[in-house]
C-alpha positions as CSV (number, residue, x, y, z in Angstrom):
1,M,113.3,139.7,22.0
2,N,111.7,142.1,19.5
3,V,114.7,143.9,18.1
4,F,113.9,146.7,15.8
5,Y,117.2,148.4,15.5
6,E,120.8,147.1,15.5
7,G,123.9,149.1,14.8
8,Q,127.3,150.4,15.8
9,V,127.7,153.5,18.0
10,L,129.2,156.2,15.8
11,W,131.7,158.9,16.6
12,S,129.0,161.5,16.2
13,Q,127.0,159.9,19.0
14,I,129.7,160.2,21.6
15,D,130.0,163.1,24.1
16,A,132.9,164.6,25.9
17,N,132.8,161.9,28.6
18,K,133.5,159.3,25.9
19,H,130.1,157.6,26.1
20,M,126.9,157.8,24.1
21,R,125.4,161.3,24.3
22,H,121.9,161.6,25.8
23,S,120.2,162.7,22.5
24,A,121.6,159.8,20.6
25,Y,119.5,157.4,22.8
26,A,116.3,159.3,21.7
27,D,117.4,159.3,18.1
28,L,118.0,155.5,18.1
29,G,114.7,154.9,20.0
30,A,112.9,156.9,17.4
31,Q,114.4,154.8,14.6
32,A,113.5,151.6,16.4
33,R,109.9,152.8,16.8
34,L,109.7,153.7,13.1
35,N,111.1,150.3,12.2
36,M,108.6,148.6,14.4
37,L,105.7,150.6,12.8
38,E,107.0,149.7,9.3
39,S,107.2,146.0,10.2
40,L,103.5,146.2,11.0
41,G,102.7,147.8,7.6
42,L,102.4,151.3,9.1
43,K,104.9,152.8,6.7
44,P,105.3,156.6,6.7
45,T,103.9,156.8,3.2
46,S,100.8,154.9,4.3
47,L,100.3,157.2,7.3
48,F,101.1,160.4,5.3
49,G,98.4,159.3,2.8
50,Y,95.9,159.7,5.6
51,K,97.8,162.9,6.7
52,I,98.5,161.2,10.1
53,G,101.7,160.8,11.9
54,P,102.9,159.8,15.4
55,V,103.5,162.5,18.0
56,L,105.2,162.2,21.4
57,F,103.9,163.8,24.6
58,K,106.7,162.7,26.8
59,E,109.9,160.6,26.6
60,E,111.6,159.2,29.6
61,L,115.1,157.7,29.6
62,N,116.7,155.7,32.4
63,Y,120.4,155.1,31.9
64,L,121.5,151.8,33.4
65,R,125.1,151.3,31.9
66,E,127.4,153.2,29.7
67,I,127.6,152.7,26.0
68,E,130.9,153.6,24.4
69,L,132.3,154.3,20.9
70,G,132.3,151.2,18.7
71,D,129.8,149.3,20.9
72,H,127.0,147.6,19.0
73,V,123.5,148.1,20.3
74,Q,120.2,146.4,19.9
75,I,116.9,148.1,20.6
76,T,113.7,146.4,21.4
77,C,110.2,147.9,21.2
78,E,107.0,146.8,22.9
79,V,103.7,148.5,23.5
80,A,103.4,148.8,27.3
81,R,100.1,150.6,27.3
82,S,97.5,151.7,24.8
83,R,93.9,152.5,24.4
84,P,91.8,149.8,22.8
85,D,91.8,151.6,19.4
86,G,95.6,152.4,19.6
87,S,94.9,156.1,19.6
88,R,97.1,156.7,22.7
89,W,100.1,154.5,23.5
90,T,103.3,154.0,25.5
91,I,106.1,152.1,23.9
92,R,109.0,150.7,25.9
93,H,112.4,150.5,24.3
94,E,115.2,148.6,25.9
95,V,118.7,149.3,24.7
96,Y,121.2,146.5,24.9
97,R,125.0,146.5,24.4
98,S,126.6,143.8,22.3
99,D,127.7,142.0,25.6
100,G,123.9,141.5,26.3
101,V,123.8,144.1,29.1
102,K,120.7,146.3,29.2
103,A,122.1,149.8,29.1
104,A,118.9,151.9,29.0
105,I,115.1,152.0,29.0
106,I,113.2,154.6,27.0
107,M,109.5,155.1,27.6
108,A,107.8,157.0,24.8
109,H,104.2,158.2,25.4
110,G,102.4,159.3,22.3
111,A,99.4,159.4,20.0
112,W,98.6,160.2,16.4
113,I,98.2,163.7,15.0
114,D,96.3,164.9,12.0
115,M,99.0,166.8,10.2
116,E,96.7,169.3,8.5
117,K,94.3,170.1,11.4
118,R,97.2,169.9,13.9
119,K,94.9,168.0,16.3
120,L,95.0,164.5,17.8
121,A,93.6,161.9,15.6
122,I,92.4,158.3,15.6
123,L,93.9,155.9,13.1
124,P,91.5,154.6,10.4
125,T,90.2,151.2,11.4
126,A,92.5,149.2,9.0
127,L,95.6,151.0,10.4
128,S,94.5,150.7,14.0
129,R,94.2,147.0,13.5
130,L,97.8,146.9,12.2
131,F,99.0,148.9,15.2
132,M,97.3,146.6,17.6
133,L,99.5,143.7,16.2
134,A,102.6,145.4,17.7
135,P,104.5,143.4,20.2
136,R,103.2,143.9,23.7
137,S,105.2,143.9,27.0
138,E,104.6,141.3,29.6
139,D,103.0,144.0,31.8
140,Y,100.9,145.4,29.0
141,M,97.9,147.5,30.2
142,E,94.9,148.6,28.2
143,E,93.9,152.1,29.1
144,L,90.4,153.5,28.7
145,K,91.3,156.9,30.0
146,T,93.9,159.3,28.8
147,I,97.3,157.9,29.8
148,H,99.3,161.1,29.1
149,N,99.2,164.1,31.3
C-alpha cells in the first residue's frame, strides 16, 4: 500500500453530523498528493523554480464509510491514468480508517500549469521522468488523448 498521509482526524475536520466534513477529505487528499510528489523529488521549490505547479480540473469523491473524531486515517495515492509525458493525469486516493476499512475514494484529474503564462504546461523532461516513477494503480491506463473534459 502506497501510504502518503497518516494522521488523526481533528476537531476542526468534523461537521455537525459528528463525522469528517466533506472539504476535509479534499484537504487530506491534496496533502497526500503533495507528499507523493515530494517523495518522487518533485518538491514545490523545484516546481516553482520552473514556474510550474499542479492544477486540478475535477475532483470526485465517493464516500464509503463514516470517519469520526479521533479516528486515524491513512491515504494512498496512485496514478490511475496519464499521458506518456505525464502532462495530464488522474490520481486515485484511497482513504482508510485505522480499523483498515476503506472509507473513501478520491479521484483527482489534473495537469501542470505555467504559473506566469497561466496556461497548461508540460514538465521539463527531467521532472517528467520523476513523475512517471509515481506508483501506478493496477488498472493504470496510458492516455494519448485529453482525459479531462
